[in-house]
Structure formats: structure tokens, C-alpha cells
C-alpha positions in Angstrom: -32.8 -166.7 47.9 -30.3 -167.2 50.9 -26.7 -164.8 50.7 -23.9 -166.8 49.7 -21.1 -167.8 51.9 -17.7 -166.4 51.5 -15.2 -167.6 53.9 -11.8 -165.6 54.1 -8.5 -166.7 55.4 -6.3 -163.8 56.1 -3.1 -165.8 58.2 -1.9 -162.3 59.4 1.6 -163.1 60.5 2.9 -159.2 60.5 1.3 -156.0 60.3 -2.0 -155.2 59.1 -2.0 -155.7 55.5 -3.7 -158.6 55.2 -6.5 -158.1 57.7 -7.2 -154.8 56.3 -7.4 -155.9 52.8 -9.6 -159.0 53.5 -12.0 -156.8 55.8 -12.1 -154.4 52.9 -13.3 -157.3 50.5 -15.6 -158.9 53.0 -17.1 -155.4 54.0 -17.9 -154.9 49.8 -18.9 -158.0 49.5 -21.5 -157.9 52.5 -22.6 -154.6 51.3 -23.8 -156.2 48.1 -26.9 -157.8 50.2 -25.8 -160.9 48.3 -22.8 -162.2 50.5 -22.5 -162.9 54.5 -18.5 -163.3 55.1 -16.4 -164.7 58.1 -12.7 -163.7 57.9 -10.1 -166.1 59.6 -7.2 -163.9 60.9 -4.6 -164.1 63.1 -4.2 -160.3 63.9 -4.1 -159.9 67.4 -5.9 -156.0 66.8 -8.5 -157.7 65.0 -11.2 -156.3 67.3 -10.2 -152.9 66.8 -11.5 -152.9 63.4 -15.3 -152.3 62.3 -17.2 -154.5 60.4 -20.0 -154.2 58.1 -23.5 -156.1 58.9 -23.3 -159.3 57.6 -19.2 -159.6 58.2 -18.0 -161.5 61.2 -14.3 -162.8 62.3 -12.9 -165.6 63.9 -9.6 -165.2 65.5 -7.1 -167.8 65.6 -4.0 -167.4 67.9 -1.8 -165.3 66.9 2.4 -165.7 65.7 4.9 -162.9 64.7 8.0 -162.6 62.7 11.3 -162.3 63.9 13.7 -160.1 62.8 15.8 -162.6 61.2 12.6 -164.2 59.5 11.5 -166.6 61.1 8.4 -166.8 63.1 6.8 -167.4 66.7 3.8 -167.9 68.6 2.6 -164.8 70.5 2.3 -166.8 73.7 5.9 -168.2 74.2 5.1 -170.9 76.3 3.8 -172.5 73.4 5.6 -174.0 70.8 5.2 -172.8 67.4 4.0 -176.5 65.9 1.4 -176.4 68.9 0.3 -173.2 67.6 -0.1 -174.1 64.1 -2.1 -177.0 64.8 -4.3 -174.9 67.1 -4.7 -172.5 64.3 -5.3 -175.0 61.9 -7.9 -176.8 63.7 -9.9 -173.7 64.1 -10.2 -172.9 60.6 -11.3 -176.4 60.0 -13.9 -176.1 62.2 -15.1 -172.9 60.9 -15.4 -174.0 57.5 -17.3 -177.3 58.6 -19.7 -174.6 60.8 -20.2 -171.5 58.3 -20.2 -174.5 54.9 -19.2 -171.8 52.3 -20.2 -171.6 49.2 -16.9 -169.6 48.3 -13.4 -169.6 50.1 -10.5 -166.6 49.4 -7.3 -167.5 50.4 -5.2 -164.4 51.0 -1.5 -164.9 49.7 -0.6 -167.8 50.9 -1.9 -171.2 49.0 -1.3 -173.3 51.9 -1.7 -170.9 54.4 0.7 -170.4 57.2 3.2 -173.2 57.5 0.4 -175.3 55.7 -2.4 -174.8 58.1 -5.4 -174.3 55.3 -4.3 -178.1 53.5 -7.0 -179.8 55.6 -9.5 -177.2 55.3 -9.0 -177.1 51.3 -9.3 -180.8 51.5 -12.6 -180.3 53.3 -14.2 -177.4 51.0 -12.9 -179.3 47.7 -14.9 -182.5 48.5 -18.0 -180.5 49.2 -17.9 -178.4 45.8 -16.7 -175.4 47.9 -15.0 -172.8 45.2 -11.8 -171.6 46.3 -9.9 -168.7 44.8 -6.5 -167.4 45.6 -6.4 -163.2 46.3 -2.8 -161.8 45.7 -1.8 -158.3 46.3 -0.1 -156.8 43.1 3.3 -157.4 44.2 4.5 -160.5 46.2 8.1 -160.2 45.7 11.0 -160.0 43.0 11.1 -162.7 40.7 14.5 -164.5 41.9 13.1 -164.3 45.5 9.4 -165.5 45.1 10.3 -168.7 43.2 12.3 -170.6 45.9 9.5 -169.5 48.4 6.7 -171.0 46.3 8.7 -174.2 45.5 9.7 -174.7 49.6 6.0 -174.2 50.6 4.2 -176.1 48.0 2.5 -173.5 46.7 2.0 -173.8 43.2 1.4 -177.8 43.6 -1.5 -176.5 46.3 -2.7 -173.9 43.4 -3.4 -176.6 40.9 -5.0 -178.9 43.3 -7.3 -177.1 44.9 -7.8 -173.1 43.4 -10.5 -172.5 40.8 -9.0 -168.9 40.1 -6.7 -166.5 41.0 -7.7 -162.8 41.8 -4.5 -160.3 41.9 -6.0 -156.9 43.4 -3.9 -155.1 40.6 -3.2 -154.2 37.2 -1.0 -156.3 34.8 0.5 -153.0 33.4 2.0 -152.6 37.2 3.2 -155.9 37.6 2.3 -159.3 37.3 3.1 -161.1 40.3 3.1 -164.6 39.0 4.8 -163.8 35.8 8.5 -166.1 36.9 6.1 -169.0 38.0 4.8 -172.1 35.8 1.7 -172.3 37.6 1.1 -168.2 36.1 0.9 -169.8 32.6 -0.8 -172.5 33.6 -3.8 -170.3 35.4 -3.8 -167.6 32.4 -6.8 -167.9 31.7 -8.1 -168.6 35.3 -6.8 -165.2 36.5 -8.3 -162.0 36.8 -6.2 -158.5 37.2 -9.4 -156.8 39.1 -7.7 -153.3 39.6 -7.1 -151.7 42.8 -9.6 -152.0 45.8 -11.1 -148.0 46.1 -11.5 -147.5 50.1 -13.6 -144.8 51.6 -13.9 -143.0 55.3 -16.2 -144.8 57.4 -18.5 -143.1 59.7 -16.9 -141.4 62.6 -17.1 -143.2 66.0 -19.6 -141.0 67.9 -16.6 -141.0 70.6 -14.0 -139.9 67.7 -11.2 -137.1 68.7 -8.5 -136.1 66.4 -5.2 -134.2 67.1 -5.4 -130.4 66.4 -2.9 -130.6 63.5 -5.9 -132.1 61.7 -7.9 -129.0 61.7 -5.1 -127.5 59.4 -3.1 -128.5 56.1 -0.6 -131.3 56.9 1.4 -134.3 56.1 0.0 -137.5 57.2 3.2 -139.7 57.9 2.0 -143.3 58.1 4.1 -146.5 58.8 1.1 -148.7 58.3 1.4 -151.4 61.2 4.6 -149.9 62.2 7.2 -153.2 62.7 9.1 -152.2 60.2 8.8 -148.0 59.9 11.4 -147.2 62.0 13.3 -145.9 59.4 10.8 -143.8 57.7 10.2 -142.0 60.7 13.3 -141.6 62.2 14.1 -140.0 58.5 11.1 -137.6 58.6 11.7 -136.8 61.9 15.6 -136.0 60.8 13.9 -133.8 58.0 11.7 -131.1 60.4 15.0 -131.2 63.2 17.4 -129.8 59.9 14.9 -128.0 58.2 12.3 -126.2 60.3 10.9 -124.1 57.7 9.3 -127.1 55.8 6.0 -125.4 55.6 3.1 -128.1 56.1 3.4 -129.8 59.9 3.5 -133.5 59.9 1.1 -136.0 61.5 2.9 -139.7 62.3 1.2 -142.3 62.8 3.6 -145.0 64.3 1.5 -148.1 64.3 0.6 -150.6 66.8 3.2 -152.5 66.1 6.2 -150.1 66.4 8.5 -151.1 69.3 7.9 -149.4 72.4 11.7 -148.0 73.0 11.7 -146.4 69.5 8.1 -145.1 70.1 9.3 -143.2 73.3 12.8 -142.5 71.3 10.6 -140.6 68.7 8.0 -138.7 71.3 11.2 -137.6 72.9 12.4 -136.0 69.8 8.8 -134.9 68.8 8.5 -132.6 71.7 11.8 -130.9 71.1 10.8 -130.1 67.6 7.4 -128.2 68.9 4.5 -128.0 67.0 5.3 -128.7 63.3 5.4 -132.8 64.0 2.6 -134.5 66.3 2.3 -138.1 66.5 -0.6 -140.5 67.5 0.0 -144.6 68.1 -2.8 -145.8 65.9 -6.0 -145.4 64.6 -8.7 -147.8 63.1 -10.1 -145.5 60.9 -7.1 -143.6 59.4 -8.9 -143.1 56.2 -10.3 -140.4 58.0 -7.0 -138.8 58.6 -6.1 -139.6 54.9 -9.7 -138.1 53.4 -7.7 -135.0 55.0 -4.4 -134.7 54.8 -2.5 -132.4 52.2 -0.5 -135.4 51.3 1.1 -138.5 52.8 4.2 -140.3 53.5 4.2 -143.8 53.3 6.5 -147.1 52.9 4.2 -148.2 49.8 2.4 -150.9 51.4 -0.6 -152.4 49.6 -3.3 -150.8 51.4 -1.8 -147.5 51.9 -1.1 -147.5 48.3 -4.7 -148.1 47.4 -5.9 -145.1 50.2 -3.6 -142.7 48.1 -5.3 -143.7 45.1 -8.5 -143.9 46.7 -8.3 -140.6 47.8 -6.6 -139.1 45.1 -3.6 -138.4 47.6 -0.1 -136.4 46.7 2.2 -138.7 47.9 6.3 -139.8 49.0 6.8 -143.3 49.3 9.9 -144.7 51.0 9.6 -148.5 50.2 11.5 -150.8 52.7 13.9 -153.6 50.3 14.3 -156.3 53.2 13.3 -158.5 53.3 10.9 -158.0 50.4 11.5 -156.2 47.7 7.8 -155.7 46.7 7.2 -152.5 48.3 9.9 -151.3 46.3 8.8 -152.3 42.9 5.4 -151.2 43.9 6.7 -147.5 44.3 9.1 -147.5 41.2 6.2 -148.7 39.3 4.0 -145.7 40.6 6.5 -143.2 40.3 7.2 -144.4 36.2 3.3 -144.1 36.1 3.0 -140.5 37.7 1.5 -141.9 40.4 3.4 -141.3 43.7 7.1 -139.6 43.8 9.7 -142.2 45.5 12.7 -141.9 47.5 14.9 -144.7 47.8 17.0 -145.2 50.8 19.5 -146.5 48.6 20.6 -143.3 47.2 21.4 -141.8 51.2 19.3 -140.7 54.3 20.3 -137.5 54.1 17.7 -135.3 55.6 18.3 -132.6 53.4 16.5 -135.4 50.6 13.5 -136.0 52.8 12.9 -132.2 53.7 13.5 -131.5 49.6 10.5 -134.1 48.9 8.4 -132.8 52.1 8.7 -129.2 50.7 7.8 -130.1 47.3 5.3 -132.4 48.2 1.8 -130.1 47.8 3.1 -129.5 44.2 2.9 -132.5 43.0 0.4 -133.9 40.5 -2.3 -135.8 42.2 -2.5 -139.6 41.3 -5.5 -138.9 39.2 -3.7 -136.8 36.5 -2.1 -140.2 35.4 -5.4 -141.1 33.7 -5.4 -144.9 34.4 -8.2 -147.1 33.3 -10.0 -149.4 35.6 -7.3 -148.3 38.5 -9.6 -148.5 41.5 -12.5 -150.8 39.8 -11.2 -153.9 41.9 -14.3 -154.2 44.2 -16.4 -154.3 41.4 -15.0 -156.4 40.1 -14.4 -159.3 42.6 -18.2 -158.6 43.2 -18.4 -159.7 39.7 -16.4 -162.9 39.6 -18.1 -163.8 42.9 -21.9 -163.9 41.5 -20.5 -165.7 38.4 -18.7 -168.0 40.6 -22.0 -169.0 42.0 -24.1 -169.6 39.2 -21.3 -171.9 38.3 -20.2 -169.9 34.7 -17.0 -170.3 34.3 -17.4 -169.2 30.9 -17.7 -165.5 31.9 -14.9 -163.2 30.8 -12.1 -163.1 33.2 -10.2 -159.8 33.9 -7.5 -157.4 32.2 -4.9 -160.0 30.9 -3.2 -157.4 28.5 
């Protein structure tokens, strides 16, 4: 029996989150030996990640989000509509050539600027199953509803999608609760649990900073495109309180602005051995596994890693342009999974220094003892088998 074919669309207009989530799912499905997967990604760094056997990636022209929330192509000579048309053409050609049994669309039901609509129509015409995969939190309800209306997202879900998978637990958040389509799809929505991560085998040429050989705090800003505030606050804490017991390793992220990186490196050099920095590590799970604690903004993938490696964590969520991280971090703190420090309460370096000093004594996330917290990948594999077997009557996920 041939492996089932799964096509995963990851629009990747900002940061690393969509690609890393899609890669985790694809690698896990391919690891069952039952699936061949192709990821379509707009990430500029997709070729810097390793994929499991049976997983390949197709890159579409990249776009980036400007500070005002608008978008532009990475190639300034190409107008955005032309970039979107090129992306849509590549996605459609990939779908025609690969002939998937299942399409998983990450987050955006119509794709970036509607680029998935032609592919959705093509695949539905040949009876391909279509699933919308959502992270646990999208945005505040009052912001999400007009966005979905503007993009035609609810109409697309009703027209093209068989199921919705939420990569989290309903007790933490219900991302579509404020939308009519959420009720329409209640019996076709699976809350999978979070996606467990594992440290990959290190590359033969892997080198790590010296600080990783001793107890340290990992400070990660994800892709780094919006990480200036977090990094500045942590560095300020060490500047103000040189006696913080554990040293910090700051991972800037590949999208941190070069001028910000240069300024931060200058400050770090003046602090001395208590703070070190790297730009990017495609195997950051290895550092996460070694760290004594983590300071992060609270994006989805980093949150999954904190839970998977059972790390004490301080979350410093951004609140604009989306409230996603704030909602996740607040829920995590209420359940005893992490500590949250909000910038809205003041950016006094002493507040961050106190959080860093207290970090080694925090309870680990596992102490919260939440059932099915990290069952996402197993649940996804179950749903893929069920859809491939055309068994829609099988029970769906946690709806409590």
C-alpha cells in the first residue's frame, strides 16, 4: 500500500512560527511510515531546517510584514500582486503534481491574499480531504471577527474544509468561539493538544557557545522580527543587577534588524561573561533541553518547547499587533505552566531582574498535571488515518 500524500501550506509572511509548526507535523507524520509530505512555504530560511525522510519543501516567493501591518514582497522590484500571483501558481502546480490525499492549511483559510483559493477549488474537485490547522490562540475575539469577515475566511471554511484541528486544549482557549463558523463546525473540530517537540540529533559540525556547558537561562525572541523589547529588557536587567545568579544566552533570531543586533552586542560586550548571544540556531531544541530556564515572548512554538522539555519559564508577551501571545501567556500562568511579566505593568529593569532571580525556583510545567497537554501529534496521526479511511464517524477531539 502506497504512503498517503499530505500537502501542508504554510504562508510564512512573518517570523518562523508557521514553518516550524508545519515542519513538526510533517516530520511526525512521515515518521509513522504511512505518509509522504510536502510543505509549501514562503519562509526565507526554509532551507536551513532539516526535514525527516519522506518530507520535502517547496518554496514560494517571500513576503514580509511591515511595521504598520501591511505587506510587501521580499523582492522590491516586484509588485505585491505579482508576487501573490507567482505564489498562487506555484502552490497550484505543486498540488497538481503531488496529487495529495489530504491538504492541511495552516491558519489562513484562503491563504495569503487569497492565494489558496484556486488550489482549494482544484483539490475539492478531485475529492482531496481539506483540514484547517489552527494554533491555540489566533487573536482577541473583537479583532479576529472583522479580520475573518474581511478575508472571507468563514465562507471559505464552509465551502472547502472538512475539519478544523486546533493545536491546543479548549480549557486554555477556544480560538473560534466568537465566530459563527465555530458553532457550525463544532462537531468537526478537534482540539488535539499541543505538539510535543524533541531534540534532534545534533549535526556533526554543531558548535555551541561556552555558556551552554553550565547552568544558564535561554532567552529566545523566536524569529526576532519583533523581539527588540524582550531582548532590551533582559539586557537592562543584567546591567542593573550584575548579581543575577545564572548567566543568559540570548538567541536574537534571524529577522532581528541588523542595527538592533549591533547595539545589543555592544551592550552585551560591556556586561561581560554574564550574557552571551547567538543570531540563530535551527536546532534550538538542543539549547532548550540544556537550559535551566527560559525567557520568551510566548509564541506558539516556543510554548510547545517549554512544555515538551518541562522548562521553568518567564513569558513576556507582545500585545500588538495581535494579542495572541498575551492571551496564551495569561492562560498559562493561571494554570501554573509559566510566569508572565507584562510590559504594561512597567519595564523597570528591577522587575525583570527579580523574575530572572526567581526563575530557578519556579515549579516546572509538569507540576500542573494537565491531561492530554502534549498529545497533539498522536491525535493528528489518528485523524489522518481516519480521513484516509473515509471514516468521518470516528470521535473527534476534546470538546469540553
